[in-house]
N, C-alpha and C positions, 0 to 999 in steps of 0.2 A: 323438775320434771314429773311427768304425771304420776309415776309410781310413788313419789315422793309426797304429792297432792293428796293421794287416795289415803295414804297412810295420816297425815295431817286431818283429814275429813273424819276419818274412823276415830280417831283421838278425840277430836271436837264432837263429835256427835256422841260419843260415852260421856263425857265430861259435863255437856249439856243436859243429858237426859239423866245421869246418876244410876244408870240401869246397868248391872253387871251381865253380861251376855251380848250386850251389841258388839263391843270390841273383839277381836279375835285374840286378846290376851285374856279371856275369861277364864277365872279361876276353878269353872266347872268343866273345863274342856282338859283332856289329856293332848298336851303339845308334843306332836313327834319329831318336829324340826322347824327353828325359826331362825331368821337371820334379819338383817335391816330391812328387807323387802317383802320376802314371801314368808307365808305361814302355811304350814300343813297342820290340820287338827282332825281330830276324831270327835264329833259334835256329842254333847251331851244331850239327853232326851228330850230336854225342856224345848229346845230348839226346833223339835221334829212334833212337838205335841200338836201344835196347829195343825199341822197336816193330819195327824191322827185323829182329830176329833171331827174332820173335815171328810173323813174315808170310812163309808160304811162297812167296807171289807176288813178295817184294820182294826176291829173291836179287840182282838185277842190283844195286839199289841198296846192299845190305849189301856185297857184293861191290866197288863202287867206294869203298865208305867205307872197307874195309881196306886195299885197294889204297893208299889215300891216306894210310896211318899212323894213322888215327882211333882205332885199335884200340888202338895204343901210348899215345895221349894220353889215353884213357879209363879204362887201367888202371895198377896200380902194381906191376909184375912185377919181382922179382929172383930169377933161377934158372929153374928150368925143370920140367916134367911129362915126359910120355913120348909116343913116337909110337905111336899106334893105329891107322894108316893100314892098308890092305892089304899094302903095299908095306913091310916093317920094314928093309929094306935100308938105308934113309937114316939110321936112328937105332937101332942095335942095343943100345946100353946105355942104361940108366935112369938117365937126369939126376937132378939134383937137385929137392928140392921147391921149387915155388914159395912163398916164406914171408916175409911182412912182418913185422917186429918192432915192437913200441911204443916210444915215444921215453920210455925210462926218465927222461930229465933233466928231464921236466916233472912227475914225482911226486915227493913227498917220501921221505925215508928213502933207503939205499942202493940203488944199481942191482940188481936180481935179474933174471935171465930168466924170462920168462913160463912159466908153468904150464899154460895153457890156450890155445887156437886155435879160430876159427871158419873153417870151410872155405866159400869160395865158389865155385860154378859159374856161369860165362858171365856174369862181373861187368863190365858194360859200361856202364851208366848211372850218372852221378855222384850223381844225385839218389833212388838205389834202393841198389845194392850199394855204389857209391862211399861213399854218406852212412853204411851200418851199418860197413863196414869200417872206414873214418876213426874212427867214432865207438867202434868195439869196441876199438882200439887208444889213442885219446887220452884216453877218458873210462874204459874198464874195465880197460885194461892188458893185453889178450889180444894175441896174436898174429893174422894171418890168413893163410891159403892159398888160393892161386887155381888153378883148374884149368878147362879148357873142355871142352865136351861133344863128343861125336865129330861130331855132325851139324853144329855150329857151325864146328866146326875143317875140316871138309871144304868149306865154303863158302869160309873164309878161304884155303885152299889153293889152290882153284881160282882165286881171284881173284889170288894172288901168280904160278901158273903161268902167267895170262893176260898178266900185265904184269911179265915178269922184267927189269927194269932194274938199275941198280946196287945198289940196296936190295933187291931182291928176293930173293936168297939169304939176307941177313940175317932178312927178314921172315918169310921160309918156317923157318927154323931156330926163329926165337922161336915161332911157332905151334906148329910139331912139339914144342917142349920142352915146351911147355905144355897137350898134349891128356891126356885120362883116362887113367888107367892101364889096360891089359889085364888081364885075369883073370891070366896067367901072369907079369906083370910086378908085380902089387899088393904080394906080399909084399917085394919089393926094394923098391918104393918107399916102404912103410910104414918100413922101415928107414933110409930117409933123412930120416925126418921128426926134428926137434929132440928131441934126448935129453930123456926126463922130460916130453913135451909131451902133453897129452891134448885130443883134438878134441871140443869141446861138441856142434856141430851142423853138418850140411852146408845150406847156403842157396842156391838155384838162382834165378836172375833169369829165366831163358828158359824157355818153355813146352817148346821141343823137349829139354831137357836133364834135364826132371824126373823121369824114368824113371831115367837114370844116376844122379842125385844121391841117389834112393832106394836102387839097388843098392849105389853107393859108402858110402854111410852105414852100411847095415848091414853090408858086408864088412869096414870097418876100425873097427865097433864104436864109432862115435861115442856119446857119453852120451846125446843126446836124439834119437830118430829113430823114424818110424812104420811102419818095415819096407817091403817091397816090396809094391805093390797095383796092378794095372792098371786095375782101376775108378776110380781117381782122374784118370785120362786118358782112358779110352774112355768116348764118352757114351752109348752103349747100355748097357754093364755098369754104370755109374754110375747110372742111372735103374733097372736090376733090383735092385741093391742096395738102393738107397732104398726102392723098392718092397717087398722081402722083409722091411725093417724098418718097415713099416706107414707110411710116409709116402706121401703124396699126390704120384703123378706123371702124365706124358701117357701115353697109350697109345703104343704103339711095336712096331716089328717091323723085324728086319735082315732086308733081301730080298736074294737072290743072283741072281734074276731079274727082269727087266721084268714079267713076269706077276705075279709075287709083289708086287711095288710096286704095280701095277695093282688088284691084288685087295685088297689092305689099304687102299689110298686110296678104293675104292670103300666099303669096310667103314665108312669113317670119315665118308664121306657125300660124297666129291669126285665130282663127275658128269664125262659124259663131254665136254659142249660147252659149260659155263657160261662164258660171257665173261670173259677176262682183266680184273682190276682194271687201271684206267689211272691211273699215277701221275704222268704228265707233263704234266697239264693246267695251265692258269695258275693253278688254285687252288693249286698247290705254292707261289706265290711270293705270291698276294693274300689268301689265307685263313690264312696262318700264325698271324697275331696272334689273329683268331676262336678258333683252334683251341686256344690255350694256355689257356684257361679250362675246357674241357669235362670236365677231370678232377673238377670242383669238382660238377658235376651229380650227386645220387643219393647223396652221401657225407657230407651233412652231419652226420649222427650219429656218423661217425669223426672229422670235424674241428672238432667243436665244441669240443673239448679246448683246454688251455693248453697246446700243442705244437705245434712245426713240423713238420706232416706233409707239406710238399711245397707250393710255389707255383707251380712251373713245370711248363708243358705240359700235353698230353692223355695218355691212357692210351696206353701202347704197342702195340706190334703193328699201327699204324694203325687202332685201334678206330673212331675218329671216322669215317675214310672207310667201314669196314664197316657202321657204323651205318645208313649211305645206302643199303646194299645189301639183297638179300633176305637176311635173318639165318637163313632154313631153309635155306641153302645153306653147305655145309662146307668146310674148307681144311686142308691137310696142309703139314707141312715136312719136306723132303727135304734131306740132310745127310750128310757122312762122319764116321765115329765119331770121328776125331781131327781137329782143326783149331784154330784161334784166329780171333778178331776177325771172326766170322761169315762166314770164309770157305768159299766153295761151300755156304752156305745158302742155300736157295730156297724160296720162299713159293707154293703152288702151288693154283690154285683150279680147275682141269680136268685130265683124264689126260693131256692133251697137254704141258702142263707137268710133269707127272711124268715122263713120256718125256723130255723133253728134259733135265731136273736130273739124271735117274738117269744116262742115257748119258754126260752130263758128268762124273759123279764117279766112277762104275765104272771099275777097271782105273786110276786115276790113283794117284800115289806116295804112302803113307802119311806124312802129315806128322809128322817127327822119327825116321822110318825113316832107318838108316843101311845096311840091307842089301838095300835094292831091293824090299821091300814094297810090295804094292799093292792097293787097295780090290777085293776081291772081292764085297763084299756093300755094299749102301747102305741107311743108316738111313732110316725113315719113321715119322715122329712126327704124331701128334695137332696140331693149331695151338691154343696157350694164349691166349685174349685176356685181356689185363689190363695192369697197372702192373708194371713190370718195376723189382726192388730188386737193388742190389749191396751186398755187406756186406763188410767187412774184420775179421777174426776173429785173435786171438791165442789160441793154445791153449797151456797149461802143465799137463802131466799129466794131461790130460784135463778141465782147468779151462777153458771158452771165455770170453773177454772180447770184445764189439763194440768195435772201434776207432771205425768209424764205417759209419753206415748212409746209403748213397746211394739216389737214386731218379732213374732215367732218364726224359730227354723224348726219346722216339725217335717221327720221323714220315715220312711218305712225302715223298721229294725225287728229283727226277732220274730217277724210274723205278725207284728202289729203296724197297721197303716200310719198311726198319727203318734209317734214317739217324739218328744220334745229334746232337741239338742242344744238350743238358744233361743234366751229371750233379750233381745238387743234394744237398746234405747235409742229412739231416731227423732229428729225433728218433727215437731207438731206443726212449725211455720211451713215447711214443706207444701208443694202442690197436692201431692197425695195425702200428706199428713191432715190438713186443712178440710179435705174432702171427709176423710174419716172421723176426725174430731167434730166436724159440724153434724154428721150423721148422729154419733154418739150423744151428744148434746140433745138432739132432739128425741133420742130415743127415752133418754130420762124426762125430759117433758111429757113426753105419752105414758109414762108410769108413774107421773106426779112425783118426781122425787125432787124435793125443794132443798133439803138439808141433806149434809153427811158425805161419806166417803161412799164411791163406788168402784168397782174394778171389773171392768166389762170388756167383751170379745166381739169383734166385727171382722168380716171376711171380704176382700173384693179383689177380682182378678184384674190383676195390673197386666198381664201378658196378653191381653184381648181389647183392641181400643174400644169396640162397641160395648163389651161387658163394662168396661173402665168408666165409661162415660154413663152408664146406668147407676153407678155408685155401689156402695157398699150393702152388705145385709149382715142381719142379726144372727150371731151367733148366742150369746146371752148377756143379760146385765146382772153383776152380783152385788149386792149393797153391803160390802165389806170391803177390808183390806187386800192386796195380793199377797197371796199365800208364798212370800220369800222374803229373806232380808234383804229387801230392795234399798231401803232408805239410805245405805252409806255410799250404795252406787249411784243412786240418782243425785247426790250433793256432790259427789266428784265429777259428774257427768253436766250437770244443770247448774247446781249450788243451792238447791233446796229440795224438801221431800215432801209427800203425800201428808205424812202423819202430821208435821210441824204446820202444814197448810189446814187441817183439820181443826187442830187447836186453835189456830188464828180465826178460822170461820165462826168457832162456837164460842171463843173464850175472848176475843180480841176487843168486843167492844163492853165487856164489861166495867163497872164503875169499882175505882179502889185498887186497880192492878196495881202489884208492886213496883216501885219507881226503879229498884236495884236489879231488876231482871229484865228491863224493857230490851237491853240488846240482845236477848235471848228468843225475841218472840218475834215473828213474821208479820209485816204489815199487811193485812190482806189486800187494801185498797190499791197497794203497789206492785203487786203480783199480776204479771201478765195472764192474759187468757190462755194463750199457747206458749209453751216454752221452748227454747231452742236451746240444743246441745253446744257445749264446747269442748268435748271430746267423745270419741268412740268407745262405747261401754256396752258390756252383755253379761249375763250370767250363764255360763256354759253348764248344761245338765249331762253330768256323766253317764253315759249309757254303757250298761254292763252288758255283754255280749256272751257271758259264761253261767251255766248251771250246774249244781255238784257240790259236792265237798271242797271248799275252798284249803288249798293247802298251800299257797304262795300269794301274797300282794308284791307285785314286782314294783318295789321301791325305786328301780332306776328309773322305770317310765314315769312314775309320781315326779321323782327330781329332774326329769327332763321338763314336764309338764311347769314345774314351778320355776325353772330357769328361764322361760320364755319370758321377754321384754315385757309382754303385755298383761303377764299374770301378778295379781297384788294378793289374792286369798283363795284357799281353795281347801275343799274338805271332803273327806270319805267318812261315811257315815259308819256308826260304830257296831253296826249288827255285821258287817263285813271284815269278820275276824277269821284268823285263820284256825280252822277247826269247825266252822258252822257252816251251815248250808245257804247258799246263795242261789239267786234266780234270775233270769234276762229281764233286763228292763223292757216292759212294755207300755209303760205310761209314766205319768208325772210322779206317781206315788212308788215306783219301782226303780227309781235310778239309783246311783251308788254314789253321789256327791254331786258337788259343784264346784265351778271355779268362776270366780269374779275376774274379768279382763276389762282392762282400760289401757288407751292410747291414744295420742293424738296425731299419730302417723298412721293414715289409712292402709297402706300397705303391710305394713308390720302388724296391726291389727289384724288385718285379714291372714296373713301368713300363721301368727300363732295360732287363732282359731281353727285353721285347716289343720295345722300340726297337732292339735289336741284332739281332732275329730279322727286322725288317723291313729292316734296311741290309744285309745278307747279300748278297742278290742284286746289289747296287750297287758292291762293293766292286772288281771287276774288269772290264776292257775287253778283249776280244778280237777277233781277225779269225778268223773260224770257218772251218773247213775247206771 
């Protein structure tokens, strides 16, 4: 059965990696209920740290996690890096490189020092960087080197400084020792690398460290790197580059003044006094199930093929609500040029909203900046109606292979227009899948991405024949992993995952690979360019509809969710505890947990998803402020 397959995949995934935290049986997790098929757990903080470091508004949570020593539990560091702080008096000398060697005893033949290494920046998450590093050492026999970006180290240092107890000095010393080399220390740092070792690539887990990872990889001449390109992070430059390469993009303008923003918004069709769209009505709860079938209307021609083109949810961008409005009215998006997870992204239907959004963004700190840079300009973009897709791609010397094609179900909820409800695996071999994937690979070429893992997002209007014929438009390209525990789900639905593909692309051609681990490595040349699913699969994001003091968790509701045939794993985050304050979900960072669903029966898969969505408003009982 499919649930049994999922359990087997999770077990094999854990044993292939040797990383605790991948399996749902992690000793770091507090298991509330477990039987032969379903798992309920409250996560440990390590599994959320990847999201925390990519969220500029979660500084407090990150600081608290670091001060509790979670960073030490999430990484395996022996040695150090350098202090890039403005005050170099605390660490004048360049310390040792943080290098973990493979366990040579598990390989056949005489023990030999490794000749190759992978460099990891901001490796916090067990099922992302932790999995990659462990498998690189245990399966490919290469060493791993760890550094911390300046931006993340700054948060950590502030955490330690705010909590200088008995172990505070030790934590501060540990953090300082692992920081990224400054340019004047780089030469000395390189000399401390193990003799004769070559760094194959630099892999960064955080959004904030991507620029420094590119600079470091270029400076130390890693074998596979894409050079430095700010357009891979700046959303305005990204779209400009894509447009120059002939790709369809949204209309946009970088506005330095409110007058500019108003003028361009007016040019896009945004009016002076159009009433704001109301996303807070009872329809948010009562009409969710009905909305889940709307994406099928008008798309029979592309869904009549024998492929999984997505079964969950309506078109993104709250299109089903906009259909009820005056479609002659236009909307725009206001956002910063740098950011993650829809942070400070505003959907504006009138100039009053444009003004509020512009003033909220202008002058704020630029995400990832360590030098106090602020947003002098604000990005105004055309609002693109359509279905949003995410694509995990692995590139090797300019050859791109799709690891997983995902389709978002985003809806309005709790006053926010773009709340994630599901991220569904779909076939890249379908007609619409091929269109989106072809565009995605051209976008990588435009940004000169020849190596590594990317997680990118695109939007296409499947419901409008003319719009569909024009093709997708770029949302963003991210030179990092998909920020969810995607690998077990992808393995069950497809048979392999992006992380193993990345290792195959970087390390599969190295000489002298261990023979006794060959069965644990993917053959890059045999992997298809486009994957096809063998089951229906999705991550369901649990939306919280309550705000206030949490007085009860409805375990009967969670039990019903867990009893659904398609559910094989779920998680409620640990800060949703009785007696604590909870808030409504308005974006991907504020959801209350997740559910993994898989089934080879389309109707059962759809039914179970719809039922989970119906139950979401009932999960928590609160005393409202």
